[in-house]
C-alpha positions as CSV (number, residue, x, y, z in Angstrom):
1,M,27.6,8.2,31.8
2,K,30.3,10.4,31.9
3,N,30.5,14.0,31.1
4,I,27.0,14.3,31.2
5,K,27.2,18.4,31.2
6,E,28.4,18.2,27.7
7,I,25.0,17.3,26.7
8,K,23.7,20.9,26.6
9,P,26.2,22.8,24.6
10,I,25.9,19.3,22.0
11,L,22.5,19.1,21.4
12,T,22.5,23.0,21.3
13,A,24.9,22.9,18.7
14,L,23.2,20.0,16.7
15,Y,20.2,22.4,16.7
16,C,21.5,25.5,15.5
17,I,23.4,23.9,12.9
18,N,20.3,21.8,11.5
19,F,17.8,24.6,11.9
20,T,20.1,27.2,9.5
21,N,20.9,24.1,7.2
22,E,18.9,25.5,4.1
23,N,18.1,21.5,4.0
24,K,16.6,20.8,7.5
25,D,16.1,17.8,8.2
26,E,12.6,17.2,10.3
27,D,13.3,13.8,11.9
28,I,16.3,15.5,13.5
29,N,14.6,18.7,14.2
30,K,11.8,16.2,16.2
31,I,14.4,14.3,17.8
32,L,16.4,17.0,19.3
33,K,13.1,18.9,20.4
34,Y,12.3,15.4,22.2
35,A,15.6,15.2,23.6
36,F,15.6,18.6,24.9
37,N,12.5,18.3,26.6
38,R,13.0,14.4,27.9
39,I,16.5,14.8,29.2
40,L,16.9,19.0,29.8
41,D,13.3,19.3,31.0
42,S,13.5,22.7,28.5
43,N,12.6,23.6,24.8
44,T,14.0,24.8,21.9
45,N,12.2,28.6,21.8
46,L,14.8,30.5,22.4
47,L,17.3,28.8,20.6
48,T,15.2,29.2,17.3
49,L,15.0,32.6,18.2
50,A,18.6,33.2,18.4
51,C,19.2,31.7,14.7
52,V,16.1,32.5,12.8
53,G,17.5,34.6,9.7
54,R,20.9,33.3,10.2
55,T,23.1,31.1,8.4
56,K,25.3,28.2,9.2
57,E,28.2,30.5,8.3
58,D,26.8,33.2,10.6
59,I,26.6,31.0,13.9
60,M,29.3,28.5,13.5
61,K,31.9,31.2,15.0
62,E,29.2,31.5,18.2
63,I,28.6,27.4,18.0
64,N,32.5,27.1,17.9
65,Q,32.7,29.7,21.1
66,L,30.1,27.3,23.0
67,L,31.6,24.5,22.3
68,A,35.3,25.2,23.3
69,E,33.8,26.7,27.0
70,D,31.5,24.3,27.8
71,T,33.0,20.8,26.7
72,Q,36.3,19.1,25.4
73,Y,35.5,19.0,21.5
74,K,38.2,20.5,19.2
75,G,36.8,21.2,15.9
76,G,38.2,19.0,13.3
77,E,40.1,16.7,15.9
78,Q,39.6,13.2,16.4
79,N,38.3,12.7,20.0
80,D,38.6,9.3,20.9
């Protein structure tokens, strides 16, 4: 698998976006927690603390910064 180092920041972004969503999808939440546990051998406890009481709008600046620094993802562009 190419660029496996990008998995953690991508999973982190997805977890935080889903967590701060008013209509949090519990199935997505379970899958992400499973991925953190099985793939990264970690949990989401600290991420949960970082997201509690925040909205998606509050957290997107930090998520975009994380993705810009740790991945080649560029928001709004198609990366094929």
